[in-house]
N, C-alpha and C positions, 0 to 999 in steps of 0.2 A: 618531791616535796610539792604539795598543793599550794596553788596561788593563795587561797584563803589563809592557810596556815602562815605563809610568808608575810602576808599583809597584817596578820594579828601580832606577830613578832615586831614587825616594823612599827606598828603603832604602840606596842609596848616599849620599845626602845625610845621612841619620841617622847611618850609620856615620862619615862624615867629621866630623860634629858631635861624636860621642863622642871621637874621637882629638884633635879640637881641643881640646876641654873638658878632657880627661885632661892633654894637654900643659900647657895654661895652669895647671891645678891644680899640677902639679909645679914649673912656674916660680914660682908664688906661694909655694909650700912652701919653695923655695930663698931666696926673698927675705924670708921672714918667721921664719926660724930653724929650719926643717925641718918635716917633716910632723906632728910633735908639737905644734907651735904652731897648727896649723889645726884647725878644727872637724871636717872631713870628709876623707877620703882623696881623692887625685886621681881615682880611678876614679868616685866618686860625683859629682865634678864633670863628668865625661864623661857619665854618665847623666843628670845634671841638664840639660845642654845638649841631649842627644838627645831628652829628654821635651819640652823647649820646642818642638822641631821636629816631633815626632811627634803630640802630642795636637790641636793645631789642624788639621793636615793630615788627620788621621784623621777628624775630624769632616766635613771636606769630602768625602773619599772615601765615607763612609758616606751622606751626603746625595745625592751623586751616583748611587750605586747604587740608592738607594730611589726617588729623585723624578725623575731626568733623563729616563728613557723616557717616564713619564707627561706630563711637561711638553712633550717634543718632539711626542708624538702629539697633545696638546692644541692646539699651535700648527698641526699639519698640518690637524687637524679644523677648526680655526677659518678655515683658508684656502680650505676646500672651498666649492663654490657653495651658494647657499641652498637650492636644491632637494634637495640631498644632505643637508645639515645638518638639514633639516626632516624627514627620513625617520623611521619609528618606530625605536626603540633597537635591536631585533634586526637590522633591515636595515642601519642605520649600523655596528653592530659587525661585520657581515659585510663591509662595504666597508672598513672599517679593517683587518680581517684580510687582506683582498685586497692593500691597500697594503703591509702588512708582508711579505707573502709576495712581492710583485714587488720590494720593496726588497731582500730577502734573495736575490733571483735564482732562486727556486723557480718563478716563472711560473705560479703557481696563481691564477687570477682568475675570479670570478663575473660575471655580467653587470652592467655599470655603465650606468645610464640616462644618464649625462652624459659618459662616457669620460674622467673626470678622474683616474682612479686612477693613470695612468702618471706624469703631472705630480706628483701627490701622492707617489708613491713616490721620484721623483727629489728632490723637496724634502725627504722624510724622510732620505734620505741625506746630503744636504747639511747639514741641521741637526745630525744625528748626528755628522758630521765636525767641524763647527764646535765643537759642545758638547764633544767629545772633546779637541779641541786646546785649548779654554779651560779645561777641567777639569784637563789635564795641566800647562798653564802655572800655574794657580792653585796645585796641589799642590806644584809645584817652588818657586815663589816664597814660599808660605807655610812649607814646610819649611825653606828656607834662611834666610827672615827669623826664624822662630822660633829656629832654631839661633844665629843672629847675636845675637839679643836675649839668649838664655841665656848666650852666651859672654862678652858685655859685662857681664853681672851677676854674674859670678864675683868673689868676694872671699876672703880668707883666712878671715874669720869667718862665711862663708855656711853655713847649716845644709843643706848639700845632701843629706847622708844622710837627715835627717828628712823632707825634702820628696819624695825619691825613695822613701822607704819608705812614705810616705802614699800616694802614688799606686799603689805596688804592692798595699797593703793594700785600696784601693778597687777595683782590679781583681780581687783575690781574692774581695772580697765580692760583685761583680757576677757572677763565675763561679759562686760558691756559690748565688747567688739564681737561677740559671738552673734549676737542679734544682727548687727550691721553686716557681718560677712555673710550671714545666712540670707538676709535680703538681697545682697549683691549676687550670691550664687544663684538664688531662685531668678533674678532678673535676667542674668546672663544665659541660663539654661533654657529659660523660655525664649529669650530673644534670638539666640543662635538658631533654634529650630523653626522659630517663625521666619527668620530670614530665608532658610531653606524652603519653607512653604511658599513664601512670596516669589522665590525664584520659578516656581512651578506654576503658581496661579496669580495673575496680576492683582495688585493691591486694590486697584478701583474695582474689579469684578467681586472681590471678596466684600468690600465695604458696601457696595452700592447695587450688588446683584440681588435679584428677588427670587431665585430659584436656589433651593439647597437640596442637593441630592448627591452627597459625597460617595456612594457606594459605586461599585463597578457592576453594570447589569449584565444579563446573560446575552441579550440580543443587542446587536448594534444600533437599531432603530430606537432604543429607549433612551430617555433623557440622561440617565446616570452611566451610559456606556463610557463617556469620557470624563464623568464627574462634573457636577454643577455646585459651585462653592459661593453662592450668593448669600450673605449671612443676614441681610435685612429681616427675613422671617424670624430668625433667632433673636435679633435685637428688639423687634416689636413685641414678641411674646415675653422676653424678659422685662421689657418696660411695662408691659400691660399688667402681669402678674404682680410685679413689685409695686406698681402704683395702686392697685387694688388692696394689697397688703398694707400699704402706707395709709390709705384712706380709712382702713379699719383701726389700725394700731396707733396711728399718731394722735388723733383726737381723743379716742378712748383712754389711752394711756396716759396722756396729759391731764385729762379730767380726773382719772383715778388718782394720780399724784397730787393734784390740787386737793381733792377731797381727804386724802390720807394726811397731808401735811397742814392743812389749814381748817378743816371742819370737823373731823371726826376727833373723838377722844382717845386717849392712850391705850386703853383697854381694847376698843375695836381695832385700833392700828396694830397692835401686837398679834392680832388674830387673822386680819384681812391680808396684811402685807406678806406674811410666810405663805398663805394659801395661794396668793397670786403668783409668787416666786417658784411655786412648785411646777407651774406651766413650763419655766425654762428648763427644769430637769427631765421633762418628758422626751424620750427619743423622737427623733422625727419620722421614723417608720411608723410609729404609733399615730402621729398626726396624718401620715399618708392612709392608714387604714380608715381613720375617722372621716377623711375627706372622700374616700372611694366608697365606703360602705353606709355612711349617714349624711353627709352633706350633699354629695352628688344626687342621690335619689330624691332628697328633699327639694333641691333646686328644680329637678326635672318635673316633680309633682306640682310644685308652684307654677313652673312655666305652663304646664298642662292647663291649669286652672285659669291663667290669664291669657291663654291662647299663644304662648311663645314656645319655640322648639329649642329646648336647652340640651346640648350634648351631654352624654354621659361622662365625658372628659372635656372640662371647659376650664378657661382661665378664670371665671369667677368662683368657681368652687375651690381651686388652689389658692387664689388670692385671699379669699375669706379666711381659710384655714391657716395660711401662712401669716395673715395678720394677728390671729389669735395666738400663734406661737411666738412672735417676736413682741407681743404686748407687754411681757414682763420687763424686756429690756428697756422699753420707752418708759414704763411707770416706774420701775425701780430707780433708774438713774434720774429721771426728773424729780421723784420724790426726795431722792438725797440731795440734789442741788437745790430744790426750794427750801429744804430744811437749813441749808448752810447759809442761807441769806441772814444777815445780822438782824436780830429783834429791833435793834435801834432804828433800823429803816422802817419797819412796821409801825413803831411808836411814834416816829415823826410823821408819818401819814396819818395816823389816827388823830395826833395832836393838831393837824391842820383842818380836821373835821372830815376827813374821808371815810367811807364806809368800809367794810370789810372787803365786799367785792370790788370796790373802786381801787382799793390797796392791792388786790391780788393783780388786777389787770393793768393798772398803770405803774406799779412799784415793783412788786415782787417778780412777776414774770420777766419784765424787762431786765431786772438785776440778775435773774438766774438764766437768761437767755444763752450765754455761751455754754453752759452745762447741759441744757436742754437741746441745743443743737448737736452738741457731742453725742448725747442719747439717740437722737434721730439718725445721725450718721452710722452710728453703731447698728441700729435696726435696719436701715437701708442696706448696708453691707451684708448683714445677716440674710436679708431677703434676696438679694442679687445672687448670693452664693448657695442657696437652697437648691437641693436636688431631689431628694426622695418624695417630697410632697408633690413636686410637679410631674415626676415619672408616674406616680400612682393616681393623681387627680386631674392632670392636664394632658397626658399623653406625650407622645414622640413625634406627632406630626408637625412638620415645619409649614404651617399654614400662613399665608401672606394675609392676614386679617386684622381688623380693629375691633371686631366683635368678641366681647368677653364671654358669650355664650358658646363659642366654638373651641374646638381643641387647638392647643398651641403647644409650643415647646420654647425651651430656654437655653441660653448658651451652655450653663453648666451641665444640663442634661445630654446635650450633644457631645460635650467633651468626654463624658463617661461612656456614652455609646460608641464614640470613635475609638476609645482605647480598651474596649472590651473585646477578649478573644485574642487571636494571633495578630501581632502588630508588625507591619512592615514599613519601618522608619525611613524608607526611601520613597514611599508612596505619598501622593498628596492627600490621601484619605486620612492617614494617621497624623501627618503633619499639621492638618487643618485644626487639630485639637490645640496645637501650641498656638496657632493664629488666634483662635477664640480666647485661649488664656491670656495672651498678651493684650487683646482688646479688652477684656475684663479688668486686667490690671490697670490699663490706662484709665478706664472709666472710674475705678475706684479711686485712683490718684486724683482725678480731676474732682471728685467729691470731697476728698480730703482738703484739697487746696481752697475750695469754695468755703468749707465748714471753718477752716483756720482763719480765712479772711474775716468772716462773720464774727467769729470769736474775738479776734483782736480788735475789730472795730467796737464792739460793745463793751469789751472788758476795758478799754481805755475810758469809757465813759462812766462806768459804775464801780471802779476799783476805789 
């Protein structure tokens, strides 16, 4: 029996339980003086019956999905000859994979010393079929039995609404905890690997070193023979490119938002704003092509005209294109925040004799500052985490420079570079990616704290 068929029958039983519970709730209301005499509406009685059938069966479904395959494979392995079960774990895992492949019909099998994989594959299929049948019957019986018990427990005084809302609140709490647990898991996974990295490389060398060469060299006299993990060039490259992007995106985005919300008419706004937001949906690799094939040659030509030597891969080109990429984040969020400022604040400013420009600068922008800061923070985080544009427009060279006309690299680009190909998680080279990730996480956290403090300060003033 297929899982989809079981789930369809399961849903049908729950739906039938809902209608049966709702109908009984309506009958109870007629017999007890109307709906007003009951504690809960008939719909809540239907939900109550449905939950009685849904929750126990759902626990069975989750248990089946998590444990069934492991239990079946365990029984198949236990039935193998002693000569096979006594093999080393890698060889035994290979035979188990052969059994899975033969059972799935792919006919991919390695050499088996006992010739028992065919029989084991047949046994695996039989056990899976029997387990699936038993699982389907169990789900149907538990769902139907639960609905029956819930239906029989319906009374006019039953607090069905309270019980249903309690279950809904628990489900919402579990859903909210997913984000928290995911964040905690990310932090600890990066933290543990970063600790292993800092056990191999001193923290001060990583944070204050000026040479980044994590690869292992061929000759012993090269810099990278023992690895050099000074991340200052990466931090400078990230800061330089992000700063250029912010110089482009923040003022232009804010001016676009002011124009769309305060000066333009509704017809122009309905055309310009969607066209501007289209930029947010363009893949970053397209921006990378634009930076490498259009912006970089243009900057080189301009540099030649003015007597400057601009590299074909430069921080300036990557920063300019990145600023264009994050422009919709700034403009769209700032526009929505400015439009949310109450009209009464504008009218009060006009009533005191202020002009439109004075009202925008001295009233509207300070009132909308918390939301604007939030938009700026989102744009900064987007710029710091960008990889593709930097790879294609700024290069991979970890140069220690403050010149935006030269090639640089960023933290995210080096993380990708370190984790490409065969990884050895016992080497400092691969573990360096986690050290960089932890540093990037801490920087983003500090930016969030600063933004929250600014938002809290001005929100108290203008609420």
